[in-house]
N, C-alpha and C positions, 0 to 999 in steps of 0.2 A: 862222497868217496872216506872208507874209513881208512885212519891212522892206524899206522903199526910204529906201535913204541917198545923202544926195549930196553926194557928197564928190569930193575929186582919190582914184582908187586906188589910184595907189600909194603914196603916204603912207597911206590904210589899210590897204594888204599887209605896210607892210615893220609895221605896229603891233601887226596882228597876229601877223605872223613873230615879232615881238619877249618878246607875248604866252603868246606857243603856238609849244613849239615843234615837235610835227607837220603840216610844213600841205602839204598832200596835195596834188597837182595831177590829179587823175578826175574826165573829162569826162560819164563812163556810167557814177554810182554811181549808188548807189539812195534815196543820202542828199543826193542835187541835185534829185531830182524832187518836193522840200517844201522848199527852199530859205531857213535864214534869214534870210540878209540876198538886198539885191540894189543891190550901187552903183552910178550911177550919176554918171561923172564930167562935170559939166554944159560942159566944157570943148570936151572933146575925143565922146563922146559914147559911151564905152568903157563895154562893162556887163557884171560882173561876180559872181557869186553865188555863195553859199560858203554850210558850214550845218555846224553847230560840229557834228565827235562824241565821245557821248557814251556810258561805259556803263551800266546799270539803276540806281549809288548812286547817276546826277543828275551825277557828277566827268569833268568834261569832260577828253577827253586826246590835242587833234588835231581839225585843222579839213578839209575840202572847198572843192576852189573848181574852179570854171571859166570860161569867160568865151562871153561871152553872143552869139551871131551880130545 
């Protein structure tokens, strides 16, 4: 189930970059078909879908994102 977060997209994205070393913009990624988060900026209406990429053992190795139109 996708979680919707209402927060400043830029600040949310910067905190992801700080905590996860690998952050990729992959618009056609299979991981983004069912994103983990959709971040909605309440002021601008900008939307960003985000998925965590993990190994079989559950270790998160990166983040994939794309903007929603």
